[in-house]
C-alpha positions as CSV (number, residue, x, y, z in Angstrom):
1,M,-16.7,-9.1,5.6
2,A,-12.9,-8.9,5.7
3,R,-11.1,-5.9,4.2
4,T,-7.8,-6.0,2.3
5,L,-4.9,-3.5,3.1
6,A,-2.3,-2.2,0.6
7,I,0.6,-1.1,1.8
8,D,3.4,1.2,0.0
9,Y,6.9,1.1,1.8
10,G,9.3,4.1,2.2
11,H,12.4,4.1,4.8
12,K,10.6,7.0,6.4
13,R,6.8,7.1,5.7
14,V,4.5,3.9,4.6
15,G,1.5,5.2,2.7
16,L,-1.8,3.1,3.5
17,A,-5.2,2.1,2.1
18,V,-7.7,-0.3,2.4
19,T,-11.1,-1.2,0.8
20,D,-14.6,-1.0,2.0
21,P,-15.9,-4.4,3.8
22,L,-17.2,-5.7,0.3
23,G,-13.4,-5.4,-0.9
24,M,-15.0,-3.5,-3.9
25,I,-13.9,0.5,-3.3
26,A,-10.2,1.4,-2.7
27,T,-9.6,4.8,-0.3
28,P,-6.7,5.8,1.6
29,L,-6.4,4.9,5.1
30,D,-3.2,6.6,6.6
31,T,0.4,7.2,6.4
32,I,3.0,6.1,9.7
33,H,6.3,5.9,10.1
34,S,7.8,3.0,8.5
35,K,9.1,1.7,12.3
36,D,5.3,1.2,13.1
37,L,4.1,-0.6,10.4
38,V,3.9,-4.4,11.7
39,A,2.4,-3.0,14.8
40,F,0.2,-0.6,13.1
41,V,-1.1,-3.9,10.9
42,L,-1.7,-6.4,14.0
43,A,-3.8,-3.5,15.6
44,Y,-5.8,-3.0,12.6
45,H,-6.3,-6.7,11.8
46,Q,-8.0,-7.1,15.5
47,R,-9.9,-4.4,14.9
48,E,-11.1,-5.2,11.2
49,P,-10.4,-8.6,9.6
50,L,-8.0,-8.6,6.8
51,R,-9.0,-11.2,3.9
52,A,-5.4,-10.0,2.2
53,I,-2.4,-7.7,2.5
54,V,-0.7,-6.0,-0.9
55,V,2.5,-4.8,-0.8
56,G,3.9,-2.2,-3.2
57,M,7.1,-3.8,-4.6
58,P,9.6,-1.4,-5.3
59,R,11.2,-2.3,-9.0
60,T,13.5,-0.1,-11.4
61,L,12.2,0.7,-15.3
62,L,14.7,-2.5,-16.1
63,N,12.9,-4.7,-13.7
64,E,15.4,-4.6,-10.9
65,P,15.5,-4.3,-7.2
66,T,16.0,-0.4,-6.0
67,D,17.2,0.8,-2.6
68,S,14.0,-0.1,-1.1
69,T,13.7,-3.5,-2.2
70,S,15.6,-6.0,0.3
71,A,13.5,-3.9,2.9
72,V,10.1,-4.5,1.5
73,V,11.0,-8.2,0.9
74,G,12.0,-8.1,4.5
75,L,8.5,-7.3,5.3
76,L,6.5,-9.4,3.2
77,R,9.0,-12.0,5.3
78,R,7.7,-10.7,8.9
79,L,4.1,-10.1,8.1
80,R,3.3,-14.0,6.4
81,R,5.3,-14.7,9.8
82,E,3.3,-12.4,12.1
83,L,-0.3,-13.0,10.2
84,P,0.0,-16.8,8.7
85,D,-3.5,-16.9,8.1
86,V,-3.9,-13.4,6.2
87,P,-2.6,-13.9,2.2
88,V,-0.1,-11.5,1.6
89,H,0.5,-10.6,-2.2
90,E,3.0,-8.1,-4.0
91,M,2.1,-5.5,-7.1
92,D,4.6,-4.2,-8.8
93,E,4.3,-0.2,-7.6
94,R,6.4,1.6,-10.2
95,F,4.9,4.8,-11.3
96,T,2.5,4.9,-8.3
97,S,4.1,8.1,-6.9
98,L,3.5,9.7,-10.6
99,L,0.4,8.7,-11.2
100,A,-1.0,9.5,-7.4
101,K,0.0,13.6,-8.3
102,Q,-1.2,13.4,-11.5
103,A,-4.5,11.9,-10.0
104,M,-4.5,14.8,-7.1
105,L,-3.9,17.5,-9.9
106,A,-6.7,15.8,-11.9
107,G,-8.7,15.9,-8.5
108,G,-8.2,19.6,-8.6
109,L,-5.6,19.6,-4.9
110,G,-4.0,22.6,-4.9
111,R,0.0,22.8,-5.6
112,K,0.8,22.7,-1.7
113,A,-1.2,19.7,-1.0
114,R,0.0,17.8,-4.0
115,Q,3.6,18.3,-2.8
116,D,3.0,16.9,1.0
117,K,4.4,13.7,0.4
118,A,1.9,11.7,3.0
119,T,-0.9,12.4,0.6
120,V,1.1,11.3,-2.1
121,D,2.4,8.3,-0.4
122,K,-1.5,7.6,0.8
123,V,-2.8,7.9,-2.8
124,S,0.0,5.6,-4.1
125,A,-0.9,3.1,-1.5
126,T,-5.1,3.4,-3.0
127,L,-3.2,2.8,-6.6
128,I,-1.6,-0.2,-5.8
129,L,-4.9,-1.3,-4.3
130,Q,-6.8,-0.8,-7.0
131,S,-4.6,-2.8,-9.6
132,F,-4.8,-5.2,-7.2
133,L,-8.5,-5.7,-7.3
134,E,-8.5,-5.5,-11.1
135,S,-5.9,-8.5,-11.3
136,P,-6.7,-12.1,-11.2
137,L,-4.6,-12.3,-7.6
138,S,-7.9,-10.7,-5.9
139,Q,-10.2,-13.3,-6.9
């Protein structure tokens, strides 16, 4: 069965998470440089067919665009063009970094591990994916 991939986009780093083949469990996958993202997604799709892609959409607390929003919109367009048969969804990513740090603390990770931005990005992508799985969009 196909997997769902989640992307927590940042100008420098991108956190990735993926579901199990049954599409039930979200797990962190990797953190990569943003310039390598599309090539990584295309190669991953060749190895593990994707059912869908979920991209975290950055917005402010007032639901206004952030400095990253235009880059994410461009990414959405490119993914939809490169993978026309794979649905590309967007999910609100507000508070995911904060929730990721809280989850890491609750999980017993030490201070140094919680300060590792790559780990925070992967956990944030996992939270975005989990929100998607719990939403009607995933059905």
